[in-house]
NUKOL-22098 format. One record per atom (N, C-alpha, C): residue number from 1; x negated, y, z negated. Coordinates in Angstrom, 2 decimals, decimal comma. Atoms other than C-alpha are relative to their C-alpha. Layout:
N
num | east | north | up
NUM | X | Y | Z
...
***
This chain:
213
num | east | north | up
1 | 0,03 | -1,46 | 0,05
1 | -118,44 | 30,39 | -97,28
1 | -0,17 | 0,55 | 1,40
2 | 0,08 | -0,60 | -1,33
2 | -117,85 | 32,54 | -94,24
2 | -1,17 | 0,96 | 0,05
3 | 1,15 | -0,87 | -0,13
3 | -121,05 | 34,15 | -93,09
3 | 0,23 | 1,04 | 1,10
4 | -0,12 | -1,09 | -0,98
4 | -121,15 | 37,51 | -91,27
4 | -1,31 | 0,07 | 0,77
5 | 1,20 | -0,02 | -0,82
5 | -123,55 | 37,47 | -88,38
5 | -0,58 | 1,40 | 0,09
6 | 0,68 | -1,29 | -0,15
6 | -126,04 | 40,23 | -87,72
6 | 0,72 | 0,85 | 1,04
7 | -0,70 | -0,72 | -1,06
7 | -124,14 | 41,15 | -84,56
7 | 1,28 | 0,63 | -0,53
8 | -1,24 | -0,52 | 0,57
8 | -120,90 | 41,53 | -86,51
8 | -0,26 | 1,21 | -0,88
9 | 0,35 | -1,15 | 0,86
9 | -122,60 | 43,84 | -89,01
9 | -0,31 | 1,23 | 0,84
10 | 0,33 | -1,13 | -0,88
10 | -123,93 | 46,01 | -86,18
10 | 1,27 | 0,62 | 0,59
11 | -1,25 | -0,49 | -0,59
11 | -120,50 | 46,25 | -84,52
11 | 0,83 | 0,77 | -1,03
12 | -0,77 | -0,67 | 1,06
12 | -118,82 | 47,12 | -87,82
12 | -0,60 | 1,36 | -0,32
13 | 0,67 | -1,26 | 0,29
13 | -121,41 | 49,82 | -88,45
13 | 0,29 | 1,05 | 1,06
14 | -0,29 | -0,93 | -1,10
14 | -120,84 | 51,36 | -85,03
14 | 1,42 | 0,55 | -0,11
15 | -1,40 | -0,42 | 0,14
15 | -117,06 | 51,44 | -85,61
15 | 0,16 | 1,03 | -1,11
16 | -0,08 | -0,94 | 1,13
16 | -117,45 | 53,15 | -88,99
16 | -0,64 | 1,33 | 0,34
17 | 0,71 | -1,23 | -0,35
17 | -119,93 | 55,65 | -87,64
17 | 0,82 | 0,83 | 0,98
18 | -0,82 | -0,71 | -0,99
18 | -117,67 | 56,52 | -84,69
18 | 1,19 | 0,67 | -0,66
19 | -1,16 | -0,56 | 0,70
19 | -114,67 | 57,02 | -86,95
19 | -0,40 | 1,19 | -0,85
20 | 0,48 | -1,07 | 0,87
20 | -116,70 | 59,19 | -89,33
20 | -0,33 | 1,26 | 0,80
21 | 0,45 | -1,13 | -0,80
21 | -117,95 | 61,40 | -86,50
21 | 1,13 | 0,68 | 0,78
22 | -1,09 | -0,63 | -0,72
22 | -114,57 | 62,10 | -84,97
22 | 0,34 | 1,34 | -0,62
23 | -0,38 | -1,30 | 0,56
23 | -113,59 | 65,78 | -85,35
23 | 1,32 | -0,10 | -0,73
24 | -1,22 | 0,07 | 0,79
24 | -110,87 | 66,40 | -87,94
24 | 1,25 | 0,18 | 0,82
25 | -1,21 | -0,25 | -0,78
25 | -108,47 | 67,68 | -85,28
25 | 0,48 | -1,24 | 0,71
26 | -0,39 | 1,20 | -0,74
26 | -108,48 | 64,23 | -83,69
26 | 0,87 | -0,92 | -0,83
27 | -0,77 | 0,97 | 0,78
27 | -106,97 | 62,42 | -86,64
27 | 0,52 | 0,53 | -1,33
28 | -0,38 | -0,38 | 1,35
28 | -106,56 | 64,45 | -89,77
28 | 0,01 | 1,52 | -0,19
29 | -0,09 | -1,45 | 0,16
29 | -105,79 | 68,13 | -89,24
29 | 1,02 | 0,30 | -1,09
30 | -0,87 | -0,21 | 1,17
30 | -104,32 | 69,31 | -92,54
30 | 0,59 | 1,39 | -0,07
31 | -0,53 | -1,36 | 0,04
31 | -103,57 | 72,94 | -91,70
31 | 0,70 | 0,33 | 1,31
32 | -0,72 | -0,47 | -1,18
32 | -101,33 | 74,78 | -89,27
32 | -0,23 | 1,48 | 0,20
33 | 0,19 | -1,42 | -0,27
33 | -100,93 | 78,30 | -87,97
33 | 1,27 | 0,69 | 0,47
34 | -1,10 | -0,83 | -0,49
34 | -98,66 | 81,12 | -86,84
34 | -0,57 | 0,96 | 1,04
35 | 0,42 | -0,97 | -1,00
35 | -98,97 | 83,17 | -83,67
35 | 1,20 | 0,80 | 0,49
36 | -1,08 | -0,82 | -0,52
36 | -96,97 | 85,91 | -81,99
36 | -0,53 | 1,31 | 0,53
37 | 0,37 | -1,32 | -0,53
37 | -96,97 | 89,49 | -80,73
37 | 0,81 | 1,06 | -0,72
38 | -0,65 | -1,13 | 0,68
38 | -96,20 | 92,72 | -82,59
38 | 0,26 | 1,09 | 1,03
39 | -0,38 | -0,99 | -1,00
39 | -94,31 | 95,27 | -80,47
39 | 0,70 | 1,19 | -0,65
40 | -0,81 | -1,13 | 0,44
40 | -92,73 | 98,70 | -80,82
40 | 1,36 | -0,06 | 0,69
41 | -1,35 | 0,02 | -0,54
41 | -89,18 | 99,62 | -79,84
41 | 0,04 | 0,09 | 1,52
42 | 0,07 | -0,09 | -1,46
42 | -90,30 | 100,28 | -76,25
42 | -0,51 | -1,29 | 0,63
43 | 0,50 | 1,26 | -0,51
43 | -91,69 | 96,76 | -75,95
43 | -1,49 | -0,06 | 0,16
44 | 1,45 | -0,03 | -0,13
44 | -95,34 | 97,80 | -76,00
44 | -0,66 | -0,67 | -1,21
45 | 0,74 | 0,63 | 1,08
45 | -97,83 | 95,78 | -78,04
45 | -0,67 | 1,03 | -0,90
46 | 0,63 | -0,92 | 0,96
46 | -99,19 | 97,45 | -81,20
46 | -1,35 | -0,57 | -0,39
47 | 1,35 | 0,44 | 0,30
47 | -102,94 | 96,93 | -81,23
47 | -0,44 | 0,48 | -1,38
48 | 0,52 | -0,37 | 1,31
48 | -104,65 | 96,93 | -84,62
48 | 0,97 | -0,22 | -1,15
49 | -0,95 | 0,30 | 1,09
49 | -101,53 | 95,91 | -86,57
49 | -0,58 | -1,12 | -0,86
50 | 0,45 | 1,07 | 0,89
50 | -102,27 | 93,74 | -89,61
50 | 1,17 | -0,94 | -0,29
51 | -1,02 | 1,03 | 0,23
51 | -100,37 | 90,49 | -90,07
51 | -0,46 | -0,87 | -1,15
52 | 0,35 | 0,73 | 1,22
52 | -100,31 | 88,72 | -93,43
52 | 0,98 | -1,13 | -0,26
53 | -0,83 | 1,12 | 0,43
53 | -99,03 | 85,29 | -94,43
53 | 0,10 | 0,04 | -1,53
54 | -0,23 | -0,14 | 1,44
54 | -97,48 | 85,58 | -97,89
54 | 0,84 | -1,18 | -0,50
55 | -0,73 | 1,13 | 0,58
55 | -96,31 | 82,74 | -100,12
55 | 0,05 | 0,16 | -1,51
56 | -0,20 | -0,16 | 1,45
56 | -94,86 | 82,95 | -103,63
56 | -0,59 | 1,32 | -0,52
57 | 0,45 | -1,32 | 0,42
57 | -95,73 | 86,64 | -103,77
57 | -1,49 | 0,25 | 0,16
58 | 1,45 | -0,16 | -0,16
58 | -99,41 | 86,08 | -102,88
58 | -0,36 | 0,10 | 1,48
59 | 0,50 | -0,13 | -1,36
59 | -101,17 | 87,25 | -99,71
59 | -1,12 | -1,02 | 0,21
60 | 0,94 | 1,10 | -0,16
60 | -103,01 | 84,17 | -98,44
60 | -0,93 | 0,16 | 1,20
61 | 0,82 | -0,13 | -1,21
61 | -104,28 | 85,11 | -94,99
61 | 0,44 | 1,24 | 0,76
62 | -0,30 | -1,22 | -0,75
62 | -104,53 | 88,38 | -93,04
62 | -0,88 | 0,06 | 1,24
63 | 0,75 | -0,19 | -1,23
63 | -105,55 | 89,00 | -89,43
63 | 0,42 | 1,33 | 0,63
64 | -0,29 | -1,24 | -0,73
64 | -105,64 | 92,02 | -87,12
64 | 0,39 | -0,34 | 1,43
65 | -0,47 | 0,26 | -1,36
65 | -103,69 | 92,01 | -83,86
65 | -0,97 | 0,58 | 1,02
66 | 0,85 | -0,49 | -1,09
66 | -105,57 | 92,43 | -80,60
66 | 0,57 | 1,26 | 0,62
67 | -0,39 | -1,27 | -0,63
67 | -105,25 | 95,44 | -78,30
67 | 1,41 | -0,03 | 0,57
68 | -1,34 | 0,12 | -0,56
68 | -101,98 | 94,10 | -76,87
68 | 1,02 | -0,49 | -1,04
69 | -0,91 | 0,40 | 1,07
69 | -100,47 | 93,17 | -80,25
69 | 0,05 | -1,47 | -0,30
70 | -0,02 | 1,45 | 0,22
70 | -101,19 | 89,44 | -80,05
70 | -0,82 | -0,37 | -1,24
71 | 0,73 | 0,44 | 1,19
71 | -102,29 | 87,59 | -83,20
71 | 0,11 | -1,50 | -0,17
72 | -0,01 | 1,42 | 0,35
72 | -103,10 | 84,12 | -84,52
72 | -0,47 | -0,15 | -1,44
73 | 0,33 | 0,31 | 1,39
73 | -103,04 | 83,14 | -88,19
73 | -0,28 | -1,49 | -0,08
74 | 0,36 | 1,41 | 0,07
74 | -104,90 | 79,87 | -88,70
74 | -0,34 | -0,40 | -1,43
75 | 0,43 | 0,51 | 1,30
75 | -105,81 | 77,66 | -91,65
75 | 1,04 | 0,07 | -1,09
76 | -1,08 | -0,06 | 0,98
76 | -102,41 | 77,67 | -93,35
76 | 0,45 | -1,41 | -0,39
77 | -0,51 | 1,29 | 0,47
77 | -101,32 | 74,73 | -95,50
77 | 1,48 | -0,13 | 0,38
78 | -1,42 | 0,23 | -0,29
78 | -97,96 | 73,14 | -94,74
78 | 0,86 | 0,69 | -1,06
79 | -0,88 | -0,69 | 0,93
79 | -95,17 | 75,17 | -96,26
79 | 0,80 | 1,08 | 0,71
80 | -0,83 | -1,09 | -0,53
80 | -92,87 | 78,16 | -95,80
80 | -0,62 | 1,33 | -0,42
81 | 0,67 | -1,28 | 0,24
81 | -94,30 | 81,68 | -95,49
81 | 0,88 | 1,17 | 0,41
82 | -0,53 | -1,27 | -0,48
82 | -93,12 | 85,25 | -95,25
82 | -1,15 | 0,69 | 0,75
83 | 1,04 | -0,64 | -0,81
83 | -95,03 | 87,05 | -92,48
83 | 0,24 | 1,51 | -0,03
84 | -0,09 | -1,45 | 0,15
84 | -95,68 | 90,73 | -93,20
84 | -0,86 | 0,66 | 1,07
85 | 0,79 | -0,69 | -1,02
85 | -96,75 | 93,04 | -90,37
85 | 0,08 | 1,51 | -0,23
86 | 0,13 | -1,41 | 0,31
86 | -97,98 | 96,61 | -90,83
86 | -0,89 | 0,69 | 1,02
87 | 0,84 | -0,80 | -0,90
87 | -99,43 | 99,39 | -88,66
87 | 0,22 | 1,47 | -0,34
88 | -0,05 | -1,43 | 0,30
88 | -100,20 | 103,07 | -89,12
88 | 1,08 | 0,67 | 0,85
89 | -1,06 | -0,71 | -0,70
89 | -97,21 | 105,25 | -88,24
89 | 1,28 | -0,78 | 0,17
90 | -1,17 | 0,86 | -0,13
90 | -94,73 | 102,36 | -88,44
90 | 0,46 | -0,50 | -1,37
91 | -0,53 | 0,61 | 1,22
91 | -92,45 | 101,01 | -91,14
91 | -0,41 | -1,48 | -0,03
92 | 0,39 | 1,40 | 0,14
92 | -93,60 | 97,65 | -92,49
92 | 1,17 | -0,92 | 0,33
93 | -1,03 | 0,98 | -0,33
93 | -91,72 | 94,58 | -91,29
93 | -0,33 | -1,35 | -0,62
94 | 0,19 | 1,33 | 0,57
94 | -91,23 | 91,07 | -92,66
94 | 0,83 | -1,01 | 0,77
95 | -0,71 | 1,14 | -0,57
95 | -90,32 | 87,81 | -90,96
95 | 0,07 | -1,05 | -1,11
96 | -0,15 | 0,85 | 1,16
96 | -88,92 | 85,66 | -93,75
96 | 0,09 | -1,49 | 0,36
97 | -0,17 | 1,45 | -0,02
97 | -89,18 | 81,90 | -94,29
97 | -0,42 | -0,63 | 1,33
98 | 0,57 | 0,61 | -1,22
98 | -91,43 | 80,85 | -91,42
98 | -0,65 | -1,33 | -0,39
99 | 0,58 | 1,30 | 0,37
99 | -92,15 | 77,10 | -91,67
99 | -1,27 | -0,30 | 0,78
100 | 1,27 | 0,38 | -0,63
100 | -95,66 | 75,83 | -90,93
100 | -0,23 | -1,48 | -0,28
101 | 0,29 | 1,43 | 0,13
101 | -96,57 | 72,18 | -90,30
101 | -1,46 | -0,26 | 0,33
102 | 1,39 | 0,38 | -0,25
102 | -99,97 | 70,52 | -90,34
102 | -0,19 | -0,35 | 1,47
103 | 0,34 | 0,34 | -1,37
103 | -101,59 | 70,34 | -86,93
103 | 0,81 | 0,73 | 1,05
104 | -0,83 | -0,72 | -0,97
104 | -99,09 | 72,73 | -85,34
104 | -0,11 | 1,51 | -0,22
105 | 0,00 | -1,46 | 0,07
105 | -99,00 | 76,45 | -84,54
105 | 1,40 | 0,51 | 0,30
106 | -1,34 | -0,54 | -0,15
106 | -95,67 | 78,15 | -85,04
106 | -0,04 | 1,26 | 0,86
107 | 0,00 | -1,14 | -0,92
107 | -94,96 | 80,59 | -82,18
107 | 1,22 | 0,88 | -0,27
108 | -1,09 | -0,95 | 0,27
108 | -92,91 | 83,65 | -83,18
108 | 0,34 | 0,83 | 1,23
109 | -0,27 | -0,74 | -1,23
109 | -93,03 | 85,01 | -79,65
109 | -0,22 | 1,50 | -0,18
110 | 0,12 | -1,47 | 0,10
110 | -92,58 | 88,77 | -79,22
110 | 1,10 | 0,61 | -0,80
111 | -1,16 | -0,47 | 0,76
111 | -89,82 | 89,12 | -81,79
111 | -0,35 | 0,85 | -1,22
112 | 0,39 | -0,84 | 1,13
112 | -91,85 | 91,12 | -84,32
112 | -0,02 | 1,44 | 0,46
113 | -0,15 | -1,37 | -0,50
113 | -90,60 | 94,62 | -83,53
113 | -0,09 | 0,98 | -1,16
114 | 0,21 | -0,99 | 1,05
114 | -91,78 | 97,58 | -85,61
114 | 0,62 | 1,33 | 0,41
115 | -0,60 | -1,30 | -0,24
115 | -89,92 | 100,87 | -85,92
115 | -0,91 | 1,10 | -0,52
116 | 0,79 | -1,15 | 0,43
116 | -91,56 | 104,26 | -86,22
116 | 0,40 | 0,39 | -1,42
117 | -0,25 | -0,47 | 1,37
117 | -91,92 | 105,38 | -89,82
117 | 0,39 | 1,47 | 0,06
118 | -0,47 | -1,38 | -0,14
118 | -89,78 | 108,48 | -89,70
118 | -0,47 | 0,88 | -1,16
119 | 0,48 | -0,78 | 1,12
119 | -91,17 | 109,52 | -93,05
119 | -1,33 | 0,69 | 0,27
120 | 1,29 | -0,61 | -0,30
120 | -94,50 | 110,45 | -91,44
120 | 0,01 | 0,78 | 1,31
121 | -0,12 | -0,70 | -1,27
121 | -93,18 | 112,15 | -88,31
121 | 0,98 | 1,15 | -0,08
122 | -0,98 | -1,05 | -0,28
122 | -91,47 | 115,35 | -87,28
122 | 0,85 | -0,51 | 1,15
123 | -0,92 | 0,48 | -1,03
123 | -88,39 | 114,33 | -85,29
123 | 0,88 | 1,18 | 0,43
124 | -0,90 | -1,02 | -0,52
124 | -86,60 | 116,83 | -83,05
124 | 1,06 | -0,70 | 0,82
125 | -1,14 | 0,57 | -0,72
125 | -83,16 | 115,65 | -81,97
125 | 0,80 | 1,16 | 0,59
126 | -0,73 | -1,09 | -0,65
126 | -81,37 | 117,85 | -79,44
126 | 1,17 | -0,49 | 0,83
127 | -1,16 | 0,29 | -0,84
127 | -78,12 | 117,99 | -77,50
127 | 0,17 | 1,14 | 1,00
128 | -0,21 | -1,00 | -1,05
128 | -77,31 | 119,79 | -74,25
128 | 1,47 | -0,08 | 0,44
129 | -1,42 | -0,05 | -0,30
129 | -73,77 | 120,95 | -73,38
129 | 0,30 | 0,93 | 1,19
130 | -0,59 | -0,96 | -0,92
130 | -71,78 | 122,50 | -70,55
130 | 0,58 | 1,14 | -0,84
131 | -0,59 | -1,11 | 0,77
131 | -70,28 | 125,85 | -71,52
131 | 1,40 | -0,32 | -0,49
132 | -1,30 | 0,46 | 0,48
132 | -67,00 | 124,00 | -71,94
132 | -0,10 | -0,88 | -1,24
133 | 0,19 | 0,80 | 1,21
133 | -68,55 | 121,97 | -74,76
133 | -0,24 | -1,47 | 0,26
134 | 0,25 | 1,41 | -0,33
134 | -68,96 | 118,65 | -72,91
134 | -1,50 | -0,26 | 0,10
135 | 1,41 | 0,38 | -0,06
135 | -72,28 | 116,82 | -73,12
135 | -0,48 | -0,13 | 1,44
136 | 0,58 | 0,10 | -1,33
136 | -74,63 | 116,91 | -70,12
136 | -1,04 | -1,12 | 0,03
137 | 1,01 | 1,06 | -0,16
137 | -76,37 | 113,63 | -69,28
137 | -0,93 | 0,35 | 1,15
138 | 0,93 | -0,19 | -1,11
138 | -79,49 | 113,73 | -67,11
138 | -0,58 | 1,39 | 0,13
139 | 0,60 | -1,33 | -0,05
139 | -80,52 | 117,30 | -67,94
139 | -1,51 | -0,10 | -0,22
140 | 1,45 | -0,02 | 0,18
140 | -84,26 | 118,06 | -67,64
140 | -0,34 | 0,72 | -1,30
141 | 0,43 | -0,60 | 1,26
141 | -85,94 | 118,81 | -70,96
141 | -1,52 | 0,20 | 0,04
142 | 1,43 | -0,31 | 0,06
142 | -89,32 | 120,55 | -71,15
142 | -0,34 | 0,47 | -1,40
143 | 0,41 | -0,35 | 1,37
143 | -91,09 | 120,77 | -74,51
143 | -1,39 | 0,61 | 0,05
144 | 1,27 | -0,72 | 0,01
144 | -93,86 | 123,33 | -74,99
144 | -0,34 | 0,43 | -1,42
145 | 0,46 | -0,48 | 1,29
145 | -95,92 | 124,24 | -78,01
145 | -0,36 | 1,47 | 0,12
146 | 0,29 | -1,42 | 0,01
146 | -96,09 | 127,92 | -78,85
146 | -1,24 | 0,23 | -0,86
147 | 1,25 | -0,24 | 0,72
147 | -99,65 | 128,84 | -79,81
147 | 0,07 | 1,28 | -0,82
148 | 0,01 | -1,16 | 0,89
148 | -100,57 | 131,46 | -82,40
148 | -0,02 | 1,31 | 0,78
149 | 0,07 | -1,23 | -0,80
149 | -101,28 | 134,02 | -79,64
149 | 1,20 | 0,19 | 0,92
150 | -1,21 | -0,11 | -0,79
150 | -97,88 | 133,44 | -78,06
150 | -0,02 | -0,76 | 1,31
151 | 0,08 | 0,78 | -1,24
151 | -99,12 | 131,36 | -75,13
151 | 0,68 | -1,35 | -0,18
152 | -0,71 | 1,27 | 0,03
152 | -97,40 | 128,10 | -74,22
152 | -0,88 | -1,13 | 0,53
153 | 0,70 | 1,20 | -0,46
153 | -98,87 | 124,62 | -73,87
153 | 1,01 | -1,12 | 0,17
154 | -0,96 | 1,07 | -0,27
154 | -96,82 | 121,91 | -72,22
154 | -0,34 | -1,24 | -0,81
155 | 0,19 | 1,21 | 0,81
155 | -96,33 | 118,89 | -74,46
155 | 0,52 | -1,23 | 0,75
156 | -0,58 | 1,14 | -0,71
156 | -93,98 | 116,59 | -72,56
156 | 1,29 | 0,43 | 0,69
157 | -1,31 | -0,20 | -0,62
157 | -90,87 | 116,36 | -70,40
157 | 0,81 | -1,28 | -0,17
158 | -0,88 | 1,15 | 0,15
158 | -87,87 | 114,09 | -70,75
158 | 1,37 | 0,35 | 0,56
159 | -1,36 | -0,23 | -0,48
159 | -84,16 | 113,82 | -69,93
159 | 0,99 | -0,33 | -1,10
160 | -1,05 | 0,37 | 0,94
160 | -80,94 | 113,74 | -71,89
160 | 0,59 | -1,35 | 0,41
161 | -0,59 | 1,30 | -0,28
161 | -79,31 | 110,33 | -72,20
161 | 1,46 | 0,15 | 0,38
162 | -1,40 | -0,04 | -0,44
162 | -75,72 | 109,40 | -71,31
162 | 0,88 | 0,81 | -0,94
163 | -0,76 | -0,80 | 0,96
163 | -74,56 | 111,20 | -74,44
163 | -0,45 | 1,45 | -0,06
164 | 0,48 | -1,37 | -0,02
164 | -76,40 | 114,41 | -73,55
164 | -1,02 | 0,31 | -1,07
165 | 0,95 | -0,21 | 1,09
165 | -79,01 | 113,90 | -76,26
165 | -1,43 | -0,37 | 0,41
166 | 1,41 | 0,33 | -0,20
166 | -82,80 | 113,75 | -76,37
166 | -0,70 | 0,03 | -1,35
167 | 0,77 | 0,03 | 1,24
167 | -85,46 | 113,15 | -79,02
167 | -1,48 | 0,15 | 0,32
168 | 1,44 | -0,19 | -0,12
168 | -89,09 | 114,14 | -79,50
168 | -0,60 | -0,15 | -1,38
169 | 0,62 | 0,15 | 1,31
169 | -91,48 | 113,20 | -82,29
169 | -1,50 | 0,29 | 0,09
170 | 1,44 | -0,21 | 0,10
170 | -94,97 | 114,15 | -83,42
170 | -0,40 | -0,18 | -1,46
171 | 0,49 | 0,11 | 1,36
171 | -97,14 | 113,68 | -86,48
171 | 0,36 | 1,24 | -0,78
172 | -0,41 | -1,13 | 0,80
172 | -96,07 | 115,88 | -89,36
172 | -1,08 | 1,09 | -0,04
173 | 0,90 | -1,15 | 0,01
173 | -97,59 | 119,36 | -89,49
173 | 0,74 | 1,22 | 0,48
174 | -0,66 | -1,24 | -0,38
174 | -96,65 | 122,99 | -89,04
174 | -0,23 | 0,30 | 1,48
175 | 0,10 | -0,31 | -1,43
175 | -95,90 | 123,92 | -85,41
175 | 1,26 | 0,71 | 0,44
176 | -1,17 | -0,68 | -0,59
176 | -93,56 | 125,94 | -83,22
176 | 0,13 | -0,47 | 1,44
177 | -0,23 | 0,53 | -1,34
177 | -91,99 | 124,56 | -80,06
177 | 1,09 | 0,79 | 0,73
178 | -1,06 | -0,55 | -0,84
178 | -89,95 | 125,91 | -77,18
178 | 0,60 | -1,15 | 0,80
179 | -0,72 | 1,06 | -0,70
179 | -87,34 | 123,53 | -75,81
179 | 0,82 | 0,64 | 1,12
180 | -0,72 | -0,56 | -1,15
180 | -86,05 | 124,31 | -72,31
180 | 0,80 | -1,11 | 0,68
181 | -0,87 | 0,95 | -0,68
181 | -83,07 | 122,49 | -70,81
181 | 0,39 | 0,58 | 1,35
182 | -0,36 | -0,45 | -1,35
182 | -82,33 | 122,68 | -67,07
182 | 0,95 | -1,01 | 0,64
183 | -0,96 | 0,87 | -0,68
183 | -79,42 | 121,37 | -65,03
183 | 0,64 | 0,78 | 1,13
184 | -0,59 | -0,62 | -1,20
184 | -78,27 | 122,23 | -61,50
184 | -0,44 | 1,45 | 0,15
185 | 0,57 | -1,31 | -0,23
185 | -80,57 | 125,22 | -61,33
185 | 0,19 | 1,00 | -1,13
186 | -0,24 | -0,88 | 1,14
186 | -79,49 | 126,69 | -64,67
186 | -0,85 | -0,46 | -1,18
187 | 0,87 | 0,34 | 1,12
187 | -81,89 | 126,83 | -67,63
187 | 0,30 | 0,86 | -1,22
188 | -0,11 | -0,75 | 1,26
188 | -81,82 | 127,90 | -71,27
188 | -1,02 | -0,58 | -0,96
189 | 1,04 | 0,44 | 0,93
189 | -84,40 | 127,73 | -74,06
189 | 0,35 | 0,34 | -1,43
190 | -0,09 | -0,28 | 1,43
190 | -84,56 | 127,59 | -77,83
190 | -1,35 | -0,30 | -0,62
191 | 1,22 | 0,24 | 0,75
191 | -87,53 | 127,90 | -80,17
191 | 0,34 | -0,62 | -1,34
192 | -0,23 | 0,65 | 1,29
192 | -87,83 | 125,76 | -83,27
192 | -1,33 | -0,16 | -0,73
193 | 1,20 | 0,16 | 0,83
193 | -90,37 | 125,75 | -86,11
193 | 0,15 | -1,23 | -0,87
194 | -0,01 | 1,21 | 0,82
194 | -91,29 | 122,55 | -87,93
194 | -1,19 | 0,04 | -0,94
195 | 1,14 | 0,09 | 0,92
195 | -93,53 | 121,75 | -90,89
195 | -0,12 | -1,41 | -0,55
196 | 0,11 | 1,32 | 0,61
196 | -93,02 | 118,73 | -93,12
196 | 0,78 | -1,03 | 0,81
197 | -0,69 | 1,10 | -0,69
197 | -91,85 | 115,33 | -91,88
197 | 1,49 | 0,05 | -0,32
198 | -1,46 | -0,08 | 0,16
198 | -88,10 | 115,55 | -91,32
198 | 0,62 | -0,10 | 1,38
199 | -0,73 | -0,03 | -1,26
199 | -85,43 | 115,42 | -88,63
199 | 0,55 | 1,40 | 0,21
200 | -0,45 | -1,34 | -0,34
200 | -84,79 | 118,78 | -86,97
200 | 0,97 | -0,10 | 1,18
201 | -1,02 | 0,11 | -1,03
201 | -81,70 | 119,29 | -84,83
201 | 0,23 | 1,35 | 0,67
202 | -0,34 | -1,22 | -0,72
202 | -80,81 | 121,83 | -82,15
202 | 0,93 | -0,34 | 1,15
203 | -0,87 | 0,19 | -1,16
203 | -78,30 | 122,29 | -79,35
203 | -0,22 | 1,15 | 0,98
204 | 0,16 | -0,99 | -1,06
204 | -78,55 | 124,14 | -76,05
204 | 1,24 | -0,05 | 0,89
205 | -1,17 | -0,10 | -0,87
205 | -75,54 | 125,35 | -74,07
205 | -0,41 | 0,65 | 1,31
206 | 0,32 | -0,54 | -1,32
206 | -75,99 | 125,89 | -70,34
206 | 1,23 | 0,63 | 0,64
207 | -1,10 | -0,73 | -0,64
207 | -73,89 | 128,31 | -68,34
207 | 0,41 | -0,70 | 1,29
208 | -0,42 | 0,84 | -1,13
208 | -72,57 | 125,55 | -66,11
208 | 1,36 | -0,59 | -0,33
209 | -1,29 | 0,64 | 0,18
209 | -69,01 | 124,36 | -65,64
209 | -0,11 | -1,49 | 0,30
210 | 0,00 | 1,43 | -0,28
210 | -68,44 | 120,64 | -65,80
210 | 0,59 | -0,25 | 1,38
211 | -0,47 | 0,27 | -1,34
211 | -68,10 | 119,40 | -62,24
211 | -0,50 | 0,98 | 1,05
212 | 0,58 | -0,93 | -0,96
212 | -69,96 | 122,35 | -60,67
212 | -0,94 | -0,72 | 0,95
213 | 0,90 | 0,58 | -0,99
213 | -71,76 | 121,41 | -57,47
213 | -1,36 | 0,68 | -0,05
***
């Protein structure tokens, strides 16, 4: 009969104890994760967005993005998930069929882009034209709020794009704005009243000939 020496028993015990004490990540990590960054259409991170891993119609894990839109979903079993991301003022988005493997973190990068929820905003879309009817790109646009007493408060300034158009948005609510377009020393204004969330359109014609110096 083969006898086990006392020394052999001690060595075997040490080996078992060492193996038992190893952290799970060293040999047997059974879960994975998903990370990424939630951005808006301008490329800015959306802080406070909520990101949820959903599987078979059930929400399994939810985290909140940091101030720059970065997030990390951990503790997910191996499988395929739909990643739902939501934020106040934005339409919800979904990244479908994201695979997760044990011991690995799936990086979605910065491809989670959220669009403004137009249903909760007043959108003013405007166009600026020469008197001949052609669009004016690069015109200065000044947007002012008209107060109840008739005074004006500057809200923002912008420019028309290559198609002679501009856009402005604000949270829904009753308000009155004055839109002033300027180009080559010529200006014209229009007032517009808004209330519920919707898209409001206006056009401004400047007394400038196309090609005027």
